[in-house]
mmCIF file of the N, C-alpha and C atoms, coordinates in Angstrom:
data_MODEL
# 
_entry.id   MODEL 
# 
loop_
_atom_site.group_PDB 
_atom_site.id 
_atom_site.type_symbol 
_atom_site.label_atom_id 
_atom_site.label_alt_id 
_atom_site.label_comp_id 
_atom_site.label_asym_id 
_atom_site.label_entity_id 
_atom_site.label_seq_id 
_atom_site.pdbx_PDB_ins_code 
_atom_site.Cartn_x 
_atom_site.Cartn_y 
_atom_site.Cartn_z 
_atom_site.occupancy 
_atom_site.B_iso_or_equiv 
_atom_site.pdbx_formal_charge 
_atom_site.auth_seq_id 
_atom_site.auth_comp_id 
_atom_site.auth_asym_id 
_atom_site.auth_atom_id 
_atom_site.pdbx_PDB_model_num 
ATOM 1   N N  . MET A 1 1  ? 7.461  12.029 6.813   1.00 0.00 ? 1  MET A N  1 
ATOM 2   C CA . MET A 1 1  ? 6.503  10.762 6.814   1.00 0.00 ? 1  MET A CA 1 
ATOM 3   C C  . MET A 1 1  ? 5.870  10.949 4.965   1.00 0.00 ? 1  MET A C  1 
ATOM 4   N N  . PHE A 1 2  ? 6.338  9.954  4.335   1.00 0.00 ? 2  PHE A N  1 
ATOM 5   C CA . PHE A 1 2  ? 6.364  10.001 2.726   1.00 0.00 ? 2  PHE A CA 1 
ATOM 6   C C  . PHE A 1 2  ? 4.671  9.526  2.384   1.00 0.00 ? 2  PHE A C  1 
ATOM 7   N N  . LYS A 1 3  ? 3.519  10.444 1.949   1.00 0.00 ? 3  LYS A N  1 
ATOM 8   C CA . LYS A 1 3  ? 2.960  9.428  2.237   1.00 0.00 ? 3  LYS A CA 1 
ATOM 9   C C  . LYS A 1 3  ? 2.129  8.997  0.412   1.00 0.00 ? 3  LYS A C  1 
ATOM 10  N N  . GLY A 1 4  ? 1.323  8.100  0.600   1.00 0.00 ? 4  GLY A N  1 
ATOM 11  C CA . GLY A 1 4  ? 0.862  7.292  -0.902  1.00 0.00 ? 4  GLY A CA 1 
ATOM 12  C C  . GLY A 1 4  ? 0.172  8.267  -1.523  1.00 0.00 ? 4  GLY A C  1 
ATOM 13  N N  . GLU A 1 5  ? -0.604 9.634  -0.979  1.00 0.00 ? 5  GLU A N  1 
ATOM 14  C CA . GLU A 1 5  ? -0.729 10.625 -2.203  1.00 0.00 ? 5  GLU A CA 1 
ATOM 15  C C  . GLU A 1 5  ? 0.439  11.665 -2.737  1.00 0.00 ? 5  GLU A C  1 
ATOM 16  N N  . ASN A 1 6  ? 1.638  11.470 -2.315  1.00 0.00 ? 6  ASN A N  1 
ATOM 17  C CA . ASN A 1 6  ? 2.520  12.225 -3.140  1.00 0.00 ? 6  ASN A CA 1 
ATOM 18  C C  . ASN A 1 6  ? 3.139  11.275 -3.929  1.00 0.00 ? 6  ASN A C  1 
ATOM 19  N N  . LEU A 1 7  ? 3.034  9.867  -3.663  1.00 0.00 ? 7  LEU A N  1 
ATOM 20  C CA . LEU A 1 7  ? 3.853  9.003  -4.612  1.00 0.00 ? 7  LEU A CA 1 
ATOM 21  C C  . LEU A 1 7  ? 2.383  8.479  -6.138  1.00 0.00 ? 7  LEU A C  1 
ATOM 22  N N  . LYS A 1 8  ? 1.530  8.769  -6.012  1.00 0.00 ? 8  LYS A N  1 
ATOM 23  C CA . LYS A 1 8  ? 0.717  8.947  -6.640  1.00 0.00 ? 8  LYS A CA 1 
ATOM 24  C C  . LYS A 1 8  ? 1.214  10.083 -8.093  1.00 0.00 ? 8  LYS A C  1 
ATOM 25  N N  . ALA A 1 9  ? 0.640  11.303 -6.914  1.00 0.00 ? 9  ALA A N  1 
ATOM 26  C CA . ALA A 1 9  ? 1.050  12.710 -7.781  1.00 0.00 ? 9  ALA A CA 1 
ATOM 27  C C  . ALA A 1 9  ? 2.267  12.358 -8.520  1.00 0.00 ? 9  ALA A C  1 
ATOM 28  N N  . LEU A 1 10 ? 3.528  12.202 -7.664  1.00 0.00 ? 10 LEU A N  1 
ATOM 29  C CA . LEU A 1 10 ? 4.582  12.044 -8.562  1.00 0.00 ? 10 LEU A CA 1 
ATOM 30  C C  . LEU A 1 10 ? 4.724  11.288 -9.663  1.00 0.00 ? 10 LEU A C  1 
ATOM 31  N N  . ARG A 1 11 ? 3.932  9.893  -9.564  1.00 0.00 ? 11 ARG A N  1 
ATOM 32  C CA . ARG A 1 11 ? 3.865  8.703  -10.351 1.00 0.00 ? 11 ARG A CA 1 
ATOM 33  C C  . ARG A 1 11 ? 3.735  9.659  -11.537 1.00 0.00 ? 11 ARG A C  1 
ATOM 34  N N  . MET A 1 12 ? 2.479  10.070 -11.338 1.00 0.00 ? 12 MET A N  1 
ATOM 35  C CA . MET A 1 12 ? 1.203  10.418 -12.909 1.00 0.00 ? 12 MET A CA 1 
ATOM 36  C C  . MET A 1 12 ? 2.303  12.229 -13.117 1.00 0.00 ? 12 MET A C  1 
ATOM 37  N N  . ILE A 1 13 ? 3.393  13.000 -12.825 1.00 0.00 ? 13 ILE A N  1 
ATOM 38  C CA . ILE A 1 13 ? 3.672  13.619 -13.287 1.00 0.00 ? 13 ILE A CA 1 
ATOM 39  C C  . ILE A 1 13 ? 4.980  13.132 -13.931 1.00 0.00 ? 13 ILE A C  1 
ATOM 40  N N  . GLU A 1 14 ? 5.141  11.879 -13.763 1.00 0.00 ? 14 GLU A N  1 
ATOM 41  C CA . GLU A 1 14 ? 6.767  11.521 -14.441 1.00 0.00 ? 14 GLU A CA 1 
ATOM 42  C C  . GLU A 1 14 ? 6.225  10.441 -15.513 1.00 0.00 ? 14 GLU A C  1 
ATOM 43  N N  . GLY A 1 15 ? 4.536  10.637 -15.523 1.00 0.00 ? 15 GLY A N  1 
ATOM 44  C CA . GLY A 1 15 ? 4.318  9.427  -16.351 1.00 0.00 ? 15 GLY A CA 1 
ATOM 45  C C  . GLY A 1 15 ? 4.191  8.240  -16.519 1.00 0.00 ? 15 GLY A C  1 
ATOM 46  N N  . TYR A 1 16 ? 4.253  7.813  -14.974 1.00 0.00 ? 16 TYR A N  1 
ATOM 47  C CA . TYR A 1 16 ? 4.003  6.610  -15.197 1.00 0.00 ? 16 TYR A CA 1 
ATOM 48  C C  . TYR A 1 16 ? 2.537  5.961  -14.762 1.00 0.00 ? 16 TYR A C  1 
ATOM 49  N N  . SER A 1 17 ? 2.902  4.485  -15.565 1.00 0.00 ? 17 SER A N  1 
ATOM 50  C CA . SER A 1 17 ? 1.528  3.697  -14.930 1.00 0.00 ? 17 SER A CA 1 
ATOM 51  C C  . SER A 1 17 ? 1.553  3.205  -13.429 1.00 0.00 ? 17 SER A C  1 
ATOM 52  N N  . ARG A 1 18 ? 0.673  2.364  -13.198 1.00 0.00 ? 18 ARG A N  1 
ATOM 53  C CA . ARG A 1 18 ? 1.118  1.440  -12.322 1.00 0.00 ? 18 ARG A CA 1 
ATOM 54  C C  . ARG A 1 18 ? 1.832  0.421  -12.299 1.00 0.00 ? 18 ARG A C  1 
ATOM 55  N N  . LYS A 1 19 ? 1.639  -0.195 -13.319 1.00 0.00 ? 19 LYS A N  1 
ATOM 56  C CA . LYS A 1 19 ? 2.825  -1.444 -13.562 1.00 0.00 ? 19 LYS A CA 1 
ATOM 57  C C  . LYS A 1 19 ? 3.912  -1.264 -14.317 1.00 0.00 ? 19 LYS A C  1 
ATOM 58  N N  . SER A 1 20 ? 3.995  0.343  -14.966 1.00 0.00 ? 20 SER A N  1 
ATOM 59  C CA . SER A 1 20 ? 5.627  0.551  -14.793 1.00 0.00 ? 20 SER A CA 1 
ATOM 60  C C  . SER A 1 20 ? 6.624  1.220  -13.901 1.00 0.00 ? 20 SER A C  1 
ATOM 61  N N  . LEU A 1 21 ? 5.431  1.539  -12.752 1.00 0.00 ? 21 LEU A N  1 
ATOM 62  C CA . LEU A 1 21 ? 6.390  1.900  -11.567 1.00 0.00 ? 21 LEU A CA 1 
ATOM 63  C C  . LEU A 1 21 ? 6.418  0.402  -11.035 1.00 0.00 ? 21 LEU A C  1 
ATOM 64  N N  . ALA A 1 22 ? 5.663  -0.631 -10.754 1.00 0.00 ? 22 ALA A N  1 
ATOM 65  C CA . ALA A 1 22 ? 6.078  -1.973 -10.107 1.00 0.00 ? 22 ALA A CA 1 
ATOM 66  C C  . ALA A 1 22 ? 6.758  -2.100 -10.893 1.00 0.00 ? 22 ALA A C  1 
ATOM 67  N N  . ASP A 1 23 ? 7.334  -1.734 -12.230 1.00 0.00 ? 23 ASP A N  1 
ATOM 68  C CA . ASP A 1 23 ? 7.904  -3.061 -12.751 1.00 0.00 ? 23 ASP A CA 1 
ATOM 69  C C  . ASP A 1 23 ? 9.681  -2.629 -12.501 1.00 0.00 ? 23 ASP A C  1 
ATOM 70  N N  . VAL A 1 24 ? 9.342  -1.173 -12.347 1.00 0.00 ? 24 VAL A N  1 
ATOM 71  C CA . VAL A 1 24 ? 10.973 0.017  -11.928 1.00 0.00 ? 24 VAL A CA 1 
ATOM 72  C C  . VAL A 1 24 ? 11.317 -0.655 -10.798 1.00 0.00 ? 24 VAL A C  1 
ATOM 73  N N  . LEU A 1 25 ? 10.211 -0.855 -9.732  1.00 0.00 ? 25 LEU A N  1 
ATOM 74  C CA . LEU A 1 25 ? 10.712 -1.340 -8.344  1.00 0.00 ? 25 LEU A CA 1 
ATOM 75  C C  . LEU A 1 25 ? 10.830 -2.447 -7.969  1.00 0.00 ? 25 LEU A C  1 
ATOM 76  N N  . GLN A 1 26 ? 10.652 -3.160 -8.735  1.00 0.00 ? 26 GLN A N  1 
ATOM 77  C CA . GLN A 1 26 ? 10.348 -4.797 -8.687  1.00 0.00 ? 26 GLN A CA 1 
ATOM 78  C C  . GLN A 1 26 ? 9.228  -4.903 -7.623  1.00 0.00 ? 26 GLN A C  1 
ATOM 79  N N  . VAL A 1 27 ? 8.656  -4.670 -7.583  1.00 0.00 ? 27 VAL A N  1 
ATOM 80  C CA . VAL A 1 27 ? 7.700  -5.164 -6.777  1.00 0.00 ? 27 VAL A CA 1 
ATOM 81  C C  . VAL A 1 27 ? 5.700  -5.243 -8.033  1.00 0.00 ? 27 VAL A C  1 
ATOM 82  N N  . SER A 1 28 ? 5.025  -5.699 -6.657  1.00 0.00 ? 28 SER A N  1 
ATOM 83  C CA . SER A 1 28 ? 3.315  -6.313 -7.621  1.00 0.00 ? 28 SER A CA 1 
ATOM 84  C C  . SER A 1 28 ? 2.897  -4.358 -7.417  1.00 0.00 ? 28 SER A C  1 
ATOM 85  N N  . GLU A 1 29 ? 2.083  -4.921 -8.830  1.00 0.00 ? 29 GLU A N  1 
ATOM 86  C CA . GLU A 1 29 ? 1.486  -3.175 -9.595  1.00 0.00 ? 29 GLU A CA 1 
ATOM 87  C C  . GLU A 1 29 ? 0.335  -3.392 -8.245  1.00 0.00 ? 29 GLU A C  1 
ATOM 88  N N  . GLN A 1 30 ? -0.174 -4.579 -7.478  1.00 0.00 ? 30 GLN A N  1 
ATOM 89  C CA . GLN A 1 30 ? -0.840 -4.353 -6.087  1.00 0.00 ? 30 GLN A CA 1 
ATOM 90  C C  . GLN A 1 30 ? -0.239 -3.811 -5.374  1.00 0.00 ? 30 GLN A C  1 
ATOM 91  N N  . ALA A 1 31 ? 0.777  -4.010 -4.974  1.00 0.00 ? 31 ALA A N  1 
ATOM 92  C CA . ALA A 1 31 ? 1.645  -3.278 -3.971  1.00 0.00 ? 31 ALA A CA 1 
ATOM 93  C C  . ALA A 1 31 ? 1.815  -1.491 -3.857  1.00 0.00 ? 31 ALA A C  1 
ATOM 94  N N  . VAL A 1 32 ? 2.319  -1.053 -5.768  1.00 0.00 ? 32 VAL A N  1 
ATOM 95  C CA . VAL A 1 32 ? 1.599  0.916  -5.559  1.00 0.00 ? 32 VAL A CA 1 
ATOM 96  C C  . VAL A 1 32 ? 0.348  0.483  -5.314  1.00 0.00 ? 32 VAL A C  1 
ATOM 97  N N  . TRP A 1 33 ? -0.243 -0.093 -5.816  1.00 0.00 ? 33 TRP A N  1 
ATOM 98  C CA . TRP A 1 33 ? -1.989 0.710  -5.124  1.00 0.00 ? 33 TRP A CA 1 
ATOM 99  C C  . TRP A 1 33 ? -2.074 0.324  -4.208  1.00 0.00 ? 33 TRP A C  1 
ATOM 100 N N  . GLN A 1 34 ? -1.714 -0.276 -3.452  1.00 0.00 ? 34 GLN A N  1 
ATOM 101 C CA . GLN A 1 34 ? -1.864 -0.219 -1.716  1.00 0.00 ? 34 GLN A CA 1 
ATOM 102 C C  . GLN A 1 34 ? -1.502 0.586  -1.057  1.00 0.00 ? 34 GLN A C  1 
ATOM 103 N N  . TYR A 1 35 ? -0.201 0.998  -1.524  1.00 0.00 ? 35 TYR A N  1 
ATOM 104 C CA . TYR A 1 35 ? 0.546  2.118  -1.599  1.00 0.00 ? 35 TYR A CA 1 
ATOM 105 C C  . TYR A 1 35 ? -0.232 3.809  -1.276  1.00 0.00 ? 35 TYR A C  1 
ATOM 106 N N  . GLU A 1 36 ? -0.334 3.546  -2.594  1.00 0.00 ? 36 GLU A N  1 
ATOM 107 C CA . GLU A 1 36 ? -0.885 4.779  -2.773  1.00 0.00 ? 36 GLU A CA 1 
ATOM 108 C C  . GLU A 1 36 ? -2.626 4.963  -2.407  1.00 0.00 ? 36 GLU A C  1 
ATOM 109 N N  . GLU A 1 37 ? -2.625 3.805  -2.034  1.00 0.00 ? 37 GLU A N  1 
ATOM 110 C CA . GLU A 1 37 ? -4.663 4.005  -1.477  1.00 0.00 ? 37 GLU A CA 1 
ATOM 111 C C  . GLU A 1 37 ? -4.485 3.867  0.309   1.00 0.00 ? 37 GLU A C  1 
ATOM 112 N N  . GLN A 1 38 ? -2.936 3.835  0.546   1.00 0.00 ? 38 GLN A N  1 
ATOM 113 C CA . GLN A 1 38 ? -3.214 3.956  2.352   1.00 0.00 ? 38 GLN A CA 1 
ATOM 114 C C  . GLN A 1 38 ? -3.258 2.642  2.452   1.00 0.00 ? 38 GLN A C  1 
ATOM 115 N N  . ASN A 1 39 ? -3.432 1.595  1.663   1.00 0.00 ? 39 ASN A N  1 
ATOM 116 C CA . ASN A 1 39 ? -3.878 0.243  2.953   1.00 0.00 ? 39 ASN A CA 1 
ATOM 117 C C  . ASN A 1 39 ? -2.857 -0.514 3.309   1.00 0.00 ? 39 ASN A C  1 
ATOM 118 N N  . MET A 1 40 ? -1.022 0.044  2.714   1.00 0.00 ? 40 MET A N  1 
ATOM 119 C CA . MET A 1 40 ? -0.343 -0.447 3.586   1.00 0.00 ? 40 MET A CA 1 
ATOM 120 C C  . MET A 1 40 ? -0.060 -0.376 5.191   1.00 0.00 ? 40 MET A C  1 
ATOM 121 N N  . MET A 1 41 ? 0.332  -0.889 5.934   1.00 0.00 ? 41 MET A N  1 
ATOM 122 C CA . MET A 1 41 ? 0.901  -0.717 6.952   1.00 0.00 ? 41 MET A CA 1 
ATOM 123 C C  . MET A 1 41 ? 2.390  -0.769 7.346   1.00 0.00 ? 41 MET A C  1 
# 
């Protein structure tokens, strides 16, 4: 299972902000934040 902390680490390594990653994935910045913080089910 892919964990939110892994997403955050990869995002930071690649130099993406939450906003820029959200734009690439076509989701809201809040959705990225929730996934990283494990608030999504």
